[in-house]
N, C-alpha and C positions, 0 to 999 in steps of 0.2 A: 504494500500500500504506500503510495506516495503522499507525503505530507505537504500541504500547500505553502508553508512558510519555511521549509527546510533550506538551510544555508543563508537565511536572511537574519539581519540583526535589528534589534529594537531597544529603545530606551523608554522606560515608563517612569515618569516622575509622579510622586504621590503613591509610590509602589507599596507602601506599607499599609495603606488604608483599604477599605472594602472594594471600591471600584478599581483602584490600581492593582490590588492583589488578584482580583478576578481577571482583569485584562492580562496580566502577566501569565496567569494560569492558562488562559486561552491561547496566547501566543506560543508559550512553551509546548502546549499540547499539540500545536500544529507544526512543531519542529524548529521554531525560531531560537536564536541565541538572544537572551533577554538580560538586560541590566535594569534592576529596579533601584530607584533613588528616592530619598526622603531626607528631611532635615535632621532626623534623629535615627540612630542605627538600631535601636532596640527591636522593633517589630520587623525591620528589614531582614535581619539575620534569620528570624523565625520563619518569615515567608519564604526566603531562599531555601532554607533547610526543608521546609514542607514541600516545595515544588521540585527539589533536586531529583527525587526518584522519577518523576514524570519527565524531566529534562533528559535524564539518562536513557529512559525508554524511547524517547522520540529522536534522540541524536542532537538535541540542542543543548543549551546550558542556561542556568540562572545564576547571575552574580548580583551583588549589591554594592552600593556606595552611598555615603551621605552626600547630600547636595541640597542647598537652599536654592530653589528655582528662581529666586530673585537676584542671585549672585552670578554674574556672567562668567567669572573665572571658574566657579564650581560647576556650572552647567557645561562649560567647555571640557572640563576634566571628565565629567560623566559621559559626554558624547565621545570623547577619546576612548574611554573604557569600552563603550558599546561598539565602537568600530573595530576593536582589536581583532576579532576573528575573521572578518571579511574585508576590511579596509574601507568599509562604507557603512552608513547608517541608513537602513531601509525604512524604518518606522520610528516615529516619536509620538508617544501618547502622554499628554500633559494633563494630569488630574490632581495637581496640588491644591490644597485648601487656600482660601484667602485671595483668589483671583490672581495668583502669581504666575502668569503665563508669558509675560513679555520677554524675559531672558531666554526661555526655551525657544520661542518663535524666532528670535533673532538668530 
């Protein structure tokens, strides 16, 4: 069975919360390499550990990094991490709280 997102890379900001976590799960389930990001690391590590078996099963991976989506330098670092496996960023899903989308869109 071919997975539709196999070999693609994605960054999900707000990845520790409900929408971000579910988005990451769907992306990983379809074979993507996913980096989840959030301002604090506590729940990120839990989400990554939870989704790691699914990633191993589909050939993708799940990684995490702390990132304040309003800080351009932190966003650039998160994007760099997300591009590592393929040299490109195929998808960016921005779901941080507080309307913090400007830096990610830039």
